[in-house]
N, C-alpha and C positions, 0 to 999 in steps of 0.2 A: 418320483420321476423328475420333478423340478430340481430337487437337490442333486440328482445324478447328472442332469444336464449342466447345472452350475459347476459341478466338480469337473466334468469333462472340459468345460470352457476354461476353467482356471488352469488345468493341465496344459491345454493347447497354448494359452497365453504364456505360461512359464517356459514351455519348450521353444516358443518363438523368441522369447527374450534371451534364452541361453544360446540359441543358434544364431543370434545376431539379426534375425528377421524382425521386421517392424509390424506390429499388429495395429489395429485401427485406433487403439487407445494411445499408444506411444507416439504416433505421428498421424493425427487425424486428417491433416491436410493432404497426405498422400492417399491415393486411391479414391478420393471423393470426385465423383463425376461432375464436371462443370455443366450447368444448365442455365438457360435464360431466366430472367426474372418472371416473364410470362409463364414459362413452364413450371417454375417454382410455385407460383400462386395457384396454378391449375392443380398441381400435385397436392399442395397443402389443403385446398378445398375438398379434393376428392377424399383424402385421408380423414379430414374432420367430419365428413358426412357420416362416418361410422362411430363418431365419438359422442358420448352422452354428456351434455353440458347443461347445468342448471344454475340458477341464481339464488342468492341469499341476501337479505337486507343487512346492511352493516349498522349496528347500533352506535350511537355517539357516546364515546367514553368522556363523561363530563370532566374527569380529572385531567384528561389530556388537553383540555382547553386552557388550563392554567399554564403560566410561563414555567418552562422547565429549565432549571439551572444546569450549567455544564457539569457541575459537580455531581448532580444526580445521574447524569448520563455516563459517568466514568466508571469503569470496573475498579475493583480494589487494586491498590498498588502491588499487592502480592502476585498479581498476574505477571509482573516483570520479576524474574527470578533472581535470588541472591546466589551468585556464582562462587563467591568466597565468603566464608563466615569466620569472623575474628572472635577471639575469646579473651582479649586483654582486659585489664581493669579500666582502661580507656579504649573504647572501640569506636571508630568513626565509620559511618556509612558513606560510601562513595557511589553516586549515580554516574555511571560511565557509559560513553558511546559504545555501540555494539561492535564496532570494528576492532575494539581492544578488550571487550568484556564477554565475548561469546566463546564458542568452541574453537579449537585449533584449526587454522593458523591465526584466528582472530582473537587470541586469548592473552596477548602480551601483558595487559594489566593484571589479569588473574594470576599469571605466573609470578610476576613481580610482587603482588600482594601476598602470595603464599610464602615467598622467600622472606619478605619483610616481617611477616608474622612469626617467623622462626628466628629472627635476628636478635631478639632480646632488647629491643628499643624501649626506653623508659622516658617518662616525663614526670617530674616531681616525685620520683621514686615509684611510680606506678607503671606497670607493663602496658605497652601500647600495641594495638592491632587495627587492622582495617577489614571491613566487609565491603564487597563489591556487588552492586546491583546492575544487571544488564538491562539497559533501557535506551531507546533512541534519544538523541539530543532534544528533538522537538517534543517528545512525550514528557520529558522532565519539565519543560516550560509549562506545558498544559497542566500537569499534575501539581506543580508548585503554585501556579496562579489560581487554579480552579478546584483542585482536589485536596488541598491541605497537606500535601506531601512536603516533608522538610528533611532532605538529606543534609549531612554535615559538609560534604564536598561534592562539587559538580564538575565533571570533566566532559564537556561537549567536544564535538569535532572542531568547531571554529568559534571565534569570538563574537559572532553575530548573536548567538544565543545568550551570552553573558550580557551584551548590551540590552537585549530585550528584557532580561530579568531585572535590570536596573530600574525599570519603570515600576516595579512592585517591591523590590527588596534592596537593602543596603548590601552591596556586593563588594567583596575584597578579592583581588587577584593575587593568588599565591605564586603563580608562574604563568608566563605567556606561552610556554611550550614545554611539554614533557615527551612528546613523540611527534616528530615532523611528518607532515603529509600534505598532499595537495588534492584538489578536485579538478576535474578537467573533462575534456571531450574525447571520446573514443570514436575512431572512424575506421571503417573497413579499409584494408590496404588497397584493394582494387579500386575503391571509390576515392581514396585519399589522393592518389596520383593525378587523376583527372580533375579533382577539386583544386589541388594546388596549382595546376596548370592555369586554371581560370581565375581563382581567387587569391592566389599567391601565399596566403597564410591561414592558419587555423586560429580564429578568434571568435568570440561569441557573436560579434557584429557580422562578420563575414559568413558565419554558419547560418545566421538568421536570414541574411540576404540570399544565400544559396537555397534555403528552404522556401522562401517566398517566390524565388524564381523557378521553383520546381526542379532544381538540380540536386536536391538532397532531402532525405526524410530524417528529421532529427527529433529525438524524444528525451524527456527528462522526468524526474521523480517528484513526488509530493512534497512541496516546500513546507508543509506543516509538520512533517516528521523527519524528512531527509535533509541533512545538512548540505549535501550536494545539490539537491533540488532548490533549497533556499538560496544557496550561493549563485547558481546559474540564473535563477529567476531575477535576482537583484542585478546581476550583470546585464541581463536582457533589458530590464527597465531602465538601467543606466544608459544603455545604448540607445534606447528609444527616445530618452530625454535626459541628456547629461546634466542639465541645469536643475532638473527636479524629477528624479526617477519615479516618484509617486504622484505625478501630476495627472490631470485629465488627459493631456496629450499622450503621455506614456501608456495610460490605460487604453486609449483608443487604438494605439498601435499594437498593444498586446492582443486586443480583440481581433484585429486583422490577422495577426500571426496565428492565433489559436484556430482560426477558421481553416488554415492549411496544415496545421500540425496534428500528429496523432494525439489521442487522449493522453493526459499525463498518466504515467505508469504508477500503479498501486505500490509496486516494490521494484527493486533493482533486478530481482529474478525475472520479473515479467519483461523487463528490457532485454535481458540476456536471451530469453526464449524468442522474443521477436527478432532480435538480431540474428540468431542462429537460423531462423527461417527466411531471412532476407527481407523482412517486412520493413525494417529501418536500416539506415546507412550509418547513422551516428547517434551516440547517446552519451549521457553523463555518467561519471563514475569516479570514485576516489582512487588515487594511484595505488594505495596499498591493496585494495580489493582487486584492482586490475592485475597487479603482480601475482596475486594468489589465485588467479583464475586462468589456468593453462589453456582452456578452450578459446580464450580471447587473444592468443598469441599473434593472430593475423590482423590485429587491430593496431592502429597508431594512436598513442596517447599524447595529448597536449594539455598542460595545466592551464587553468583559467580561474578568474575571480580571485577571491581572498584565499589565503593559505588555511590549511586544516591542521594546525599545530597542537591541538588538544590543550588549550589553556586550563588552568585549575582555579576554581573559585570556591570561596566559603562565604558565610553570611553572618549578619549581626546577631542572629539568634544562637549561634554556636559558641559554646563556652571557651574561655581562654585556654584551658587545658587541651581541649580538642583541636583548637587552632594550632597549638604547638605540635600536637601529634600529626596534624595534617602537613605542617611544614617539614617535619622529619620524614614523612613518607615521600613528599615531593623531592627532597634532597636525595633520598634513596633511589627514586626513579631516574634521577639524572646522573647516577654513577656510571662509570664506563661499562661495567658489567651489564647493567640493565639496558643501557643504550645499545649495546651490542645485540642483546636479545631483541630489541626493537628493530634493529637493522635486519635481523634474520627473518622477521615477520613482515617485512615489506615497508617499514617506516623509514623516515630520514632519507628519502630520495629527493632529488630536485631542490636541494638546499639553495641553489642559485636563483630559484624563482622567488621574486619579491612579493608577488601578489598585486592585484589591482583592486583597491578599496573603492566602493561606490560612494563612500562618505556619508552613509546613513547613520542616523541616531537609532537608539533602541525603539523608540516610538515609530520611526519611519520603517524599520524592518517589520514591525507589526502591521503597519499600514500596507506594506508591500504584499504581505500574505493576504490581506483582505482584498486588495486590488486583484490578485490572482484568483481568489475564490469567486469574485463577482464576474470574472471574465474568462475563466478557464475553458468554457464551452464556446468561446467565440461569439458571445451574445445570443446563442441559440438555446432555447429551453430543451429539457430532456423529457421524453415520455418514457416512463419505466413501469414495468409490471413485475411484482414479486410473485413467484410461483412456489407455493409452500406445500411440501410433502406432508400429508396427513394420513399416510398408510399406517397399518397396525404397528409396524416396528418403530414408528416415531413416538409411541406412547411412553409417558414418563419423562425421563431426563432429556431426550433429544427434543421433544416438542416444547418442553419448558424453556430449554436453552434457545430454541428458535424464537419463541415468543418474547423472551426477555431481551435478547440481542436486537431483534428487529424493532421493537418498540423503543428501546433506548437509543439506538443509532438513528432512528428516523428523525430525531431532533436536528440532525445535521443535513437534512435534505432541504435545498433551497425552495422558497415559496413560489418561485417562478416556474418550477417544474410540474409535470403532470404524473400522478402516481395512481396505480391500481393494484389489486390483490386478487389472485385466484389460488385455490387449493385443489389438491387431487389425491385420490386413492384409487378405487376402481373406476371412478368417473371424475369429471372436472366440475368445480363449483366456482362461479364468479362471486367472490365475497365482497369486492369493492370495485365498481366500475371506475375507469380512469377519469380523473378530474384534476383541476389545478390544485396544488398542495397548499391550500389555505389552512388556517387553524382548524376549521370545521372538517376538512378532508383528513387532516392528521388525526383528529379525534375519532373519525370514522375508521381510519386504518387501525388505530389502537383498539377500538372496540371489536373490529372484525378479527384481528389477530388473537385477542383474548378469548374469543369464543371458538377457536379452532379445536377440534378434537380428533383423536386418531382411531382409525379402523380400516380394514380392507387391504387391497393390494396396492401395487405401485405402478401406475400408468404414467410414468414421467413424461414420455414424449407426446402423449395425447395433450397433456397440459402445456408443454412447450409450444406446440402448434397453436393451441387456443390463445396462449399469451401473445404469440406473434400476430395472430389475426386481430386481437384487440389493439395492439400497437399500430398496425397498419390502418385500421379503421379510424383511430384517433388522429393519426397523422393527416388525414384528409381535412380535419379541422385546424390543425397546427402544422402546416406544410414545411416550415423551416426547422422543425424540431429534430433532435437526435433521438434514436430509438435504442433502448436497452432492456434486457431481460435479466432478472436475478432468480436463479433456481436454488431453493433451500431444501436439502434432502439428506436422508441418512443411509440411502442404499441404492442398489441398482434396480432398474426397471424390470418388472417380472410379468407385465401384462400390457395389452394395448399395442400401439405402434412401436416398431423396433427402431433401434438407433440408426441402423444403416438406411432406413427409409427417410430420415429427416436431414441427413448431413448435407446433401446437395441443396435442399431447400434453404437451410440455414446459411450455407455459404453463399448462395446466389443472392439472398436478400441482405447480406452483409450486416446483420444485427448481432452485436456482441452479446454473448450470454455469460454473465458472471455466475459462478457456482459456489455454493457454500455447503460443505459436507459436515453433518453433525454426527459425531461419534461413529464414524465409518471405519471399518477394518481396511477397506481399500477405496481410494478416491479416483481410481483409473477412469471410470466411466464419466464422472463429473469433470475430471481434468480434460478428457477428450472433448466433451461438449464445449467447455470454455475455450479450448484451443482452436476451434474451427475458425473463429473470427478474432483471434488474438485477444481474448479477455483474460480474466484471472480466476484461479481457484483459491478459496480459503478453506483450509482444513480446520474446522471448528471443534475438534476434539479437545482442545485445550480450553482453559478458563478465560482466555483473553479474547474470545470471539466478539465481545462488545467493542473492544478497542479496534479489532481488525475491521469490523463493519463500519465503525466510525470513520476510520481512515479511508476505507474504500468509498464511502459515500462522499467524503470530503473531496476526493479526486474526481468522482464521476457525477455526483448530483449536487 
């Protein structure tokens, strides 16, 4: 019977999609009844009165008390795919920014690499080829410094990353530019006109002023992985203190700004979704991405910060033959034919824009990231509860993936935050009461996660409500804290409270719920849950879930 009901539901959802109707999962904000906070709390308590909740002692994992190196917390570099594989006698591996190493239309470098590999180029009588790895500019820095990764060539979005690598490697610049681009601020056309009337121009400083004045809602991306996020962050710090962008003065102003700003977005896709729903008025984006996103045609783009011209770097550990091969590839990229391909994919626009350099050294860019990490929540701690699905279907690979990814990524949670863990199947178990994330609490979290086992049904929303209750109870002790819930699951709810009974409660209480789906055939339900209060969904079916959680925790915790 349950299978029949599930099949009927799937058919209904499919018909709704094909007919253009919006179901509860595709647009969860529509059709959700607005209720007061008081009514939400009353409804939540009424529903929880029928939920079975027990507690379990969390053992301290002694191994988790030891200092965990960043290298140990990183997934294998193979989680970032090789998009082009060369087979020459001399093959160079290129770590390339994702806007040119992904799928069409973000595949310019891949197309050029395949052409180059067929061109018959030789060095010292040996055939030459290139292999291209798709990886964000920031991840290359992380993996080279902490993970032992050694590409032959690095092509980030902008030169800030090259400067940062100079702190650890001897870096040689092969080209300052192989495909021109800019980063900037996108603003809704309807908002832009009124903004210009009052503030006269679009600049980072003016946008910050408008945000602080309550005239604009502006959001940006993770500066640890996003080149645009790093670019705009340093432009912000430069505006706060032009004499010393990483000063205490700049840090304090960043704290004040973050108190009024939306949380930093986990990905650009989260920004786009928030913009589509009218949650934000302005956001950051690279021009090439903007050009290739038709749904943003009603936005006005203005370049800001430093240019994103994709410089090319190699390193002292690379052989002379490979350096010569890299130079040959750079020259090939700069041919008229290849540059025309770049034009067609949205590059080489706004060549008149010179860029505004904040004048930071590599070590100061690294310091800017740390300043942001310490202040991203506006000086407020976060109270978070992890809600782990331990139903029968989580047995085996899904549960092992959940345990590994959560334990590894937990090293990126700031000690000033408060963390707890509950699990659920037919009923709900409090595995770790919320407490400050000291080394001991982290060791307890690790121990509690390791002892999770799978059986029973999937009462997801029973657990969500219990998690919210725990957050609200702890907030009485830490009243200035931000609240967050993280739901880790492999499937849709099949028992307990239904989805439509909790939506108004979640919306009224304004608690973001980040969802992580493990090996799911469909993530619609988790996507809907995350979208109620503009959080994010991670589809953890791929091997890079450790990296995805690491980046999520970096932005939120």
